[in-house]
C-alpha positions as CSV (number, residue, x, y, z in Angstrom):
1,X,114.3,-89.0,-48.2
2,X,116.2,-85.8,-47.6
3,X,119.5,-85.2,-49.4
4,X,122.6,-83.6,-48.1
5,X,125.6,-82.1,-49.9
6,X,128.6,-84.5,-49.9
7,X,131.3,-82.0,-48.9
8,X,133.3,-80.3,-51.6
9,X,132.5,-83.0,-54.1
10,X,129.0,-81.5,-54.1
11,X,127.1,-84.8,-54.6
12,X,123.5,-84.7,-53.4
13,X,123.4,-87.9,-51.4
14,X,120.7,-89.3,-49.2
15,X,121.2,-88.4,-45.6
16,X,120.6,-92.1,-44.7
17,X,122.9,-94.3,-46.9
18,X,123.4,-98.0,-46.9
19,X,126.2,-99.9,-45.1
20,X,126.7,-103.2,-46.9
21,X,129.0,-105.1,-44.5
22,X,126.2,-107.3,-43.3
23,X,125.7,-108.7,-46.8
24,X,128.9,-110.7,-46.6
25,X,130.9,-111.9,-43.6
26,X,128.0,-111.9,-41.1
27,X,126.1,-115.0,-40.3
28,X,122.6,-115.0,-41.6
29,X,123.2,-113.0,-44.8
30,X,121.3,-114.1,-47.8
31,X,121.7,-112.7,-51.3
32,X,118.0,-112.8,-52.1
33,X,117.2,-110.8,-49.0
34,X,120.2,-108.5,-49.7
35,X,119.0,-107.7,-53.3
36,X,115.5,-107.1,-52.1
37,X,116.6,-104.8,-49.4
38,X,119.0,-102.8,-51.6
39,X,116.2,-102.3,-54.2
40,X,113.8,-101.2,-51.6
41,X,116.3,-98.6,-50.4
42,X,116.7,-97.3,-53.9
43,X,112.9,-97.1,-54.3
44,X,112.6,-95.1,-51.1
45,X,115.2,-92.6,-52.2
46,X,118.5,-94.0,-50.8
47,X,121.4,-93.0,-53.1
48,X,124.6,-93.6,-51.2
49,X,125.9,-97.2,-50.9
50,X,129.1,-98.1,-48.9
51,X,130.9,-101.4,-49.3
52,X,134.4,-102.8,-49.3
53,X,136.5,-105.5,-51.0
54,X,136.8,-107.1,-47.5
55,X,133.1,-107.7,-47.3
56,X,133.1,-111.2,-48.7
57,X,136.3,-110.6,-50.8
58,X,134.4,-108.6,-53.4
59,X,131.0,-110.3,-53.0
60,X,129.3,-107.2,-51.6
61,X,130.9,-105.1,-54.3
62,X,129.3,-107.4,-56.9
63,X,125.9,-106.9,-55.3
64,X,126.4,-103.1,-55.5
65,X,127.4,-103.3,-59.2
66,X,124.3,-105.3,-59.9
67,X,122.1,-102.7,-58.1
68,X,123.5,-99.9,-60.2
69,X,122.9,-101.8,-63.4
70,X,119.3,-102.6,-62.3
71,X,118.6,-98.9,-61.9
72,X,120.0,-97.2,-65.0
73,X,117.8,-94.1,-64.6
74,X,118.8,-93.3,-61.1
75,X,122.1,-91.7,-59.9
76,X,123.4,-94.0,-57.2
77,X,126.7,-93.1,-55.5
78,X,129.2,-96.0,-54.9
79,X,131.8,-96.1,-52.2
80,X,134.2,-99.0,-51.5
81,X,137.5,-99.5,-49.7
82,X,140.9,-100.9,-50.3
83,X,141.8,-103.6,-47.7
84,X,145.1,-103.3,-45.8
85,X,147.7,-105.5,-47.5
86,X,148.7,-107.1,-44.2
87,X,145.0,-107.8,-43.5
88,X,145.2,-106.1,-40.1
89,X,142.1,-104.3,-38.8
90,X,142.7,-101.8,-37.2
91,X,146.0,-100.6,-38.5
92,X,149.0,-100.4,-36.1
93,X,151.0,-97.2,-35.6
94,X,154.3,-99.0,-35.8
95,X,153.6,-100.5,-39.3
96,X,154.9,-98.4,-42.3
97,X,152.6,-97.4,-45.1
98,X,154.5,-99.6,-47.6
99,X,153.4,-102.7,-45.6
100,X,149.8,-101.7,-45.8
101,X,149.1,-99.5,-48.8
102,X,152.0,-99.6,-51.3
103,X,151.3,-97.7,-54.5
104,X,151.1,-100.7,-56.8
105,X,148.8,-102.4,-54.4
106,X,146.5,-99.4,-54.3
107,X,146.1,-99.5,-58.0
108,X,145.7,-103.3,-58.0
109,X,142.7,-103.1,-55.6
110,X,141.1,-100.2,-57.4
111,X,141.2,-102.5,-60.5
112,X,139.8,-105.4,-58.4
113,X,136.9,-103.2,-57.2
114,X,136.1,-102.1,-60.7
115,X,136.1,-105.7,-61.9
116,X,134.0,-106.9,-58.9
117,X,131.4,-104.1,-59.5
118,X,131.6,-104.3,-63.3
119,X,131.5,-100.5,-63.3
120,X,133.8,-98.1,-65.2
121,X,134.5,-96.0,-62.2
122,X,133.9,-95.8,-58.4
123,X,132.6,-92.6,-56.9
124,X,134.5,-92.8,-53.6
125,X,137.5,-95.0,-53.0
126,X,138.6,-95.2,-49.3
127,X,141.4,-96.6,-47.4
128,X,139.9,-99.2,-45.0
129,X,142.3,-98.4,-42.2
130,X,144.4,-95.3,-41.5
131,X,147.4,-94.1,-39.5
132,X,148.1,-90.4,-39.6
133,X,151.9,-91.1,-39.7
134,X,151.2,-92.0,-43.4
135,X,149.7,-88.6,-44.3
136,X,152.9,-87.0,-45.6
137,X,154.0,-90.0,-47.7
138,X,153.5,-89.0,-51.3
139,X,153.3,-92.6,-52.6
140,X,149.6,-93.0,-51.7
141,X,149.0,-89.4,-52.7
142,X,150.3,-90.0,-56.2
143,X,148.6,-93.4,-56.6
144,X,145.2,-92.0,-55.6
145,X,145.5,-88.7,-57.5
146,X,146.5,-90.6,-60.6
147,X,143.5,-92.9,-60.4
148,X,141.3,-89.8,-59.9
149,X,142.8,-88.0,-62.8
150,X,142.1,-91.0,-65.0
151,X,138.5,-91.1,-64.0
152,X,138.7,-94.5,-62.3
153,X,137.6,-92.9,-59.0
154,X,136.0,-89.6,-58.4
155,X,136.7,-89.0,-54.7
156,X,139.3,-90.1,-52.1
157,X,138.4,-91.1,-48.6
158,X,139.7,-92.6,-45.4
159,X,137.9,-94.8,-42.9
160,X,139.2,-94.2,-39.4
161,X,139.9,-96.9,-36.9
162,X,137.4,-97.5,-34.1
163,X,137.6,-94.9,-31.3
164,X,140.4,-93.0,-33.0
165,X,138.6,-89.9,-34.5
166,X,141.7,-87.7,-34.3
167,X,143.9,-90.3,-36.2
168,X,143.1,-88.7,-39.5
169,X,143.4,-84.9,-39.0
170,X,146.8,-84.7,-40.7
171,X,145.4,-86.6,-43.7
172,X,142.6,-84.1,-44.0
173,X,145.1,-81.2,-43.9
174,X,146.8,-82.6,-47.0
175,X,143.9,-81.3,-49.0
176,X,143.6,-84.6,-50.9
177,X,141.0,-86.3,-48.8
178,X,137.4,-85.7,-49.9
179,X,135.6,-87.7,-47.3
180,X,136.2,-89.3,-43.9
181,X,134.3,-92.3,-42.5
182,X,134.1,-92.4,-38.7
183,X,132.1,-94.1,-35.9
184,X,129.7,-91.5,-34.6
185,X,126.6,-92.3,-32.5
186,X,125.0,-91.5,-29.2
187,X,127.8,-93.2,-27.3
188,X,130.7,-92.2,-29.6
189,X,130.4,-88.5,-29.6
190,X,134.2,-87.8,-29.6
191,X,134.3,-86.8,-33.3
192,X,132.5,-83.6,-32.3
193,X,135.6,-82.4,-30.5
194,X,138.2,-82.0,-33.3
195,X,137.3,-84.1,-36.4
196,X,133.9,-82.7,-37.3
197,X,134.9,-79.0,-36.9
198,X,137.9,-79.6,-39.2
199,X,135.7,-81.4,-41.7
200,X,133.4,-78.4,-41.7
201,X,136.3,-76.0,-42.1
202,X,137.8,-78.0,-45.0
203,X,134.5,-78.9,-46.6
204,X,135.3,-82.6,-46.2
205,X,132.3,-85.0,-46.4
206,X,131.5,-87.0,-43.2
207,X,130.2,-90.6,-43.4
208,X,128.9,-91.6,-40.0
209,X,129.2,-95.4,-39.5
210,X,128.1,-97.8,-36.8
211,X,125.1,-95.7,-35.8
212,X,123.8,-98.5,-33.6
213,X,127.0,-99.3,-31.9
214,X,127.1,-102.7,-33.6
215,X,123.5,-103.4,-32.5
216,X,123.5,-102.1,-28.9
217,X,121.6,-98.9,-29.9
218,X,118.7,-100.9,-31.5
219,X,117.7,-101.8,-27.9
220,X,117.4,-105.5,-28.9
221,X,120.5,-107.0,-27.2
222,X,120.6,-108.5,-23.8
223,X,123.4,-109.8,-21.6
224,X,122.6,-113.3,-22.8
225,X,122.7,-112.5,-26.5
226,X,125.0,-114.8,-28.5
227,X,125.7,-115.2,-32.2
228,X,126.4,-118.2,-34.3
229,X,129.9,-119.7,-34.5
230,X,132.1,-117.6,-36.8
231,X,130.2,-114.3,-36.4
232,X,132.7,-111.6,-35.6
233,X,130.3,-110.1,-33.0
234,X,131.2,-112.9,-30.6
235,X,134.7,-111.6,-30.4
236,X,133.6,-107.9,-30.2
237,X,130.9,-108.3,-27.6
238,X,133.1,-110.0,-25.0
239,X,131.3,-110.2,-21.6
240,X,132.6,-106.9,-20.3
241,X,131.7,-105.0,-23.4
242,X,128.3,-106.7,-23.8
243,X,127.3,-106.1,-20.2
244,X,128.4,-102.5,-20.2
245,X,126.8,-101.8,-23.6
246,X,123.4,-103.3,-22.6
247,X,123.4,-101.3,-19.3
248,X,124.0,-98.1,-21.2
249,X,121.3,-98.9,-23.8
250,X,118.8,-99.7,-21.0
251,X,119.6,-96.2,-19.5
252,X,118.4,-94.7,-22.8
253,X,115.1,-96.7,-23.0
254,X,113.1,-94.2,-20.9
255,X,114.1,-91.4,-23.2
256,X,112.8,-92.9,-26.4
257,X,109.8,-90.9,-27.6
258,X,106.4,-92.5,-28.1
259,X,106.1,-93.8,-31.6
260,X,109.8,-94.0,-32.2
261,X,112.2,-96.9,-31.8
262,X,115.6,-96.6,-30.1
263,X,117.2,-97.2,-33.5
264,X,115.3,-94.3,-35.0
265,X,116.3,-92.1,-32.1
266,X,119.9,-93.1,-32.7
267,X,119.7,-92.1,-36.3
268,X,118.0,-88.8,-35.6
269,X,120.6,-88.0,-33.1
270,X,123.3,-88.3,-35.7
271,X,121.3,-86.3,-38.2
272,X,121.0,-83.3,-35.8
273,X,124.7,-82.6,-36.7
274,X,124.7,-80.8,-40.0
275,X,128.3,-81.6,-40.6
276,X,127.3,-85.2,-41.2
277,X,126.8,-85.9,-44.9
278,X,125.2,-89.3,-44.6
279,X,124.8,-92.1,-42.0
280,X,125.2,-95.7,-43.1
281,X,123.3,-98.2,-41.0
282,X,123.7,-101.8,-42.0
283,X,120.4,-103.3,-43.4
284,X,119.9,-106.9,-44.5
285,X,116.1,-107.1,-44.5
286,X,113.4,-105.0,-46.2
287,X,111.9,-104.3,-42.7
288,X,115.2,-102.8,-41.6
289,X,115.2,-100.5,-44.7
290,X,111.7,-99.3,-44.0
291,X,112.4,-98.6,-40.4
292,X,115.7,-96.8,-40.8
293,X,114.8,-94.7,-43.8
294,X,111.7,-93.5,-42.1
295,X,114.0,-91.5,-39.8
296,X,114.7,-89.2,-42.8
297,X,111.6,-87.0,-42.5
298,X,113.0,-83.7,-41.5
299,X,111.6,-83.9,-38.0
300,X,114.8,-84.7,-36.2
301,X,114.6,-84.8,-32.4
302,X,113.1,-82.4,-29.9
303,X,115.9,-80.0,-28.9
304,X,115.7,-81.0,-25.2
305,X,116.1,-84.7,-26.1
306,X,119.0,-84.0,-28.4
307,X,120.7,-82.1,-25.6
308,X,119.9,-84.7,-23.1
309,X,121.5,-87.4,-25.1
310,X,124.8,-85.6,-24.9
311,X,125.0,-86.9,-21.3
312,X,125.2,-90.5,-22.6
313,X,128.6,-89.9,-24.3
314,X,130.9,-92.9,-23.6
315,X,134.6,-92.2,-24.0
316,X,136.3,-95.4,-25.0
317,X,139.8,-96.3,-26.2
318,X,140.9,-99.1,-28.4
319,X,141.3,-102.5,-26.8
320,X,142.5,-105.9,-28.1
321,X,138.9,-106.9,-28.7
322,X,137.6,-103.6,-30.2
323,X,138.9,-104.4,-33.7
């Protein structure tokens, strides 16, 4: 596993981290599988683990705390997120900060995450949604800075709404944000325009999430794919989105090099951008861990392929179903 520097915080984190949403809130999740997969990732050199209170109302955070305690000799970096008080994902531009992240609520959920993980501190505490209109409000700034000064958290991050990579630039310019989490993949290349250059200039760490476009870029979905009742993907992959996503994935299939899966090509594409600190695929099975972490071998993609994938950029804007 290759490490990268995590922005100005300077942490040496694995370039492929671990996204833990699938361990709570998705159908088919199983704690025994989750624990085995997490430990396999650690054994293979993964050091960055991203979760959130909203992933099972603290359940995923509990799994992360158990993992840290099970590996006392290894430095594992923990990241979690404060849920919006109004429980709206994504945030809405007409809703004020006080309805989503009031100062006392921020501290309450930092304490909840510490309780759920059983840890004395969290490395990176992130806002699970963000609106840049909130950037200048000093209430969140004071609440997070105070928690950081007290050693309860060590870094401050924001997680940007889907397909809104510029809705965070003002927050970064406050100088208080240490890391930004954004959807970045073969389809969603928009962060390259403004967000990633600003992160590079300010030395802000970049966490690339949704590397497989919620599964499309694994090459395993079809237009007939359905999920069990209650799985959120049924509401995301409405017919128009599923059909278009599958068509675009099929257009990529001829480009996948021999001996490489589409998912590995997707991860390698992200890692060709040196501004990215870590990419966090969701992994619920040991086989997923083995396949994804194998992409961290320093080989990257052939330059002509990396350039060719630029043509598959898909510019999308938020919709009622995009969540």
